[in-house]
N, C-alpha and C positions, 0 to 999 in steps of 0.2 A: 818758263816753268810755271804751272798753275799753282795758286795757293791751295792749301788743303787743311780742312778742319776735321779733326777726329774727336768723337765723343765716346767715352768708354767707361765701363764699370760704375755707372751711376746708380747709387742706392739712396733712396729718400723714403723715410717712414716717419710717422707721427708718434705721439706718446703712447697711443694704444697699440703700437707695433704694427699698425696697418701699413703695408708697403704701398707707396704711391708709385715709385719707380724702382725697378730692380734689374740691375745689370744691363742697362740700355747701351746699345752701341750703334753708331752711324758714322759715316764719312761723307764729307761734302767737299767737292773741288770747286775752284773758281769757275763760274759760268753754269754750274749745276743748280737746278731748282728741285728741292726735295719737299714733297707734301707729307704732312703728318696729320692723320685723321684720328678721331677718338671721341667717345661719348663725353658728356659733361662729367667732370670730376675724374676723368681718366689720368690727368696729370700733364696735359699738353703745355699749359702756361707755366707750370712748375718746371718742366724740362727746359723751356726757353730761358727762364730765370736762372736756372743752374748753369746753362751754357754761357749766358751773358755774364754771370758772376755775381748777381745780387741775391741769390739764394744759395745757402751753404748746406749741402746734403751730408749724410753720414759718409758718403764716399763718392768720388768722381775723378775722372782723368780727362782733361781737356788738352789736346795738342793742336797747335797751329804751325804748320810747316815743320813739324817734328819737335817743336819746343813746348813744354808743358806750361799752362797758365792757370792760375786760380781765379783771376778776375780779368778776363780778356777785354772788358770794356775800358779798363784803365789805360790800356795801350792803344785804344781806338781800333781794335782788331775786329770787333763784333758790334754791330748796331742792332737796336731792338725797338720795334714799334709795337707797344702793348695795345690791348683792346681799347682802353680809355685814352682819350686825347691827351697828349702831353704838351702841346704847344700853347703858350699863353694867349688868352683870348684878346687881350688889349693890343697885341702886336699886329702890324700889317703884314700881309704876304711879302711885300717888297722888302721890308726891314728884316723880317725873319730869315728870308733867303740870303740876304746880304750878310747877316750875322753867322749863319750856319755853313754857307758855302763860299768858296773862293770867288772873288769879284768877277773874274772872267767867265766862270761858269754861270753865274747869275745873269750876266748880260746875254749870254747865248740862250738861256732858258726863257728870258722875257721876250725874245724875238721869235724863237722857233716853236714854242709850245703854246697853242692857241688858248687852251684852258687856263694855263697859268697866267697868260697875258691878260685874260678877262678878269682875273682875280687880283691883279697886281696891286691896286690901291685899297683893297678891302682889308678889314681887320678879321682875324681868325674867328672871333665871336660872331661875325656877320655871315659866315659861310654856312651853307646847308651841310647836312651830315655827309653827303656824297662829295661835295666840293672840298670839305675839310680832309676827309680821308684820302682823296686823290692828291691833295697838296702834301699831306704827310708822307704818303708812299713815294711821291715824286722826289721830295726833299731827301728822304733816307736813301733812295737809290742813287742819288748824286753825291752823297757824302763819301769820304775817302776810305772808310773801313772796308776790308775785303769780304766780310760776311755780314749777312743781314737776317734777322729773325722777324717775321711778320705774323702777328697774332690777331686773327679775325679781321683781315683787311676788307672782306666782302660783307660783313654783317651789318645790318641796320641801315643800309644805304640804297639809293634808287638803282634799279637794274642797269640804267645807262652808265652810271659811274662804276658799277661792278665790272661791266664790260671794258670800260676804259682803263680800269686798274689792272685787269687781266693783260691788256695790251702793254701797259707800262712794265709789268713784271717780265713779260716775254721779251721785251726789247732789252731789258737789263743793261743799261748804257755803259756801266763800268765793269761788266762781267763778274759781278759778285757771286759768291756762293750763297744761295738763299734757302732758308728753311721757312715753310709757310704752313699755317694751320688755320682751319676754318670749318664750321659746320656746313657751309655751302660746298659740299664735296664735289659737285660738278665743276665748279670753278677751280678748286684745288687740283682735281684730276687734269683739267684742261691746261694748266700752266706747268705741271710737274714733269720732270724727267724720271724721277723715282718716287714711289709712294710707299708709306708705312702706315700701319694702324697701331696705335698705342692701346694695347689690350692686356689686362691683368698685369700692368706695370712694365711690360716688355714691348719693344718695337718689333712688329712682325712685318716682313716685306710683303707687299701686295703686288701681284703680277697680273691680276685680272679683276674686273669689277665684280665678278661672281664670288670672289674670295671675301668681299665685303659682306655679302649675304651669308656665306658660310660661317663667318666669324661673328655674325649677329649684329653688325654695325647698321645695316639697313634691312628692311623686311624682305623675306624670300619672295622672289618673283618680280622684284623691282626692275631687273634687267632681263 
């Protein structure tokens, strides 16, 4: 039986009563990849923090396999890779992998993944933006939590690494349920099974690229 994450009745507003998120709902099963698009300030990162459990909104209902959780990260049910690097620069790739992953998976990683193998003895602070992001996504995909939130994994990196990260996500080695958001919408569309646009605080299902034009996310005539 596949794991299932359900996000319902999310309401987040600030002191001026401006609604950032209003009654958002989505469901993600193990192995699904759901893309979430939206303009700057639409609330994508806030939604991820609400799901992860580090941002407390006025209302939310998070269920995993039917059980409600206020802070899913505490039970290691949801992993989160934010926009800014979270890994310590002074640590080596080798030591960080051994700390974060089971030893047997680290050994397989060092043998089977050429890009990780090339970075093996380098420190995080020595990596390029693309190398660091590739390593971060790789590590999060191999951790044990059944769901993963990826915030801007394609931004600010070389095209070759954006392509390689796409491949990593598609391979999804542990069949996690993945929520992914990025302004590089072509990459998000390319890896996603389902697509939503966060617009006026609500998640709107997107079934064709032309809907992104109709909803004003991209200029008319792009497709």
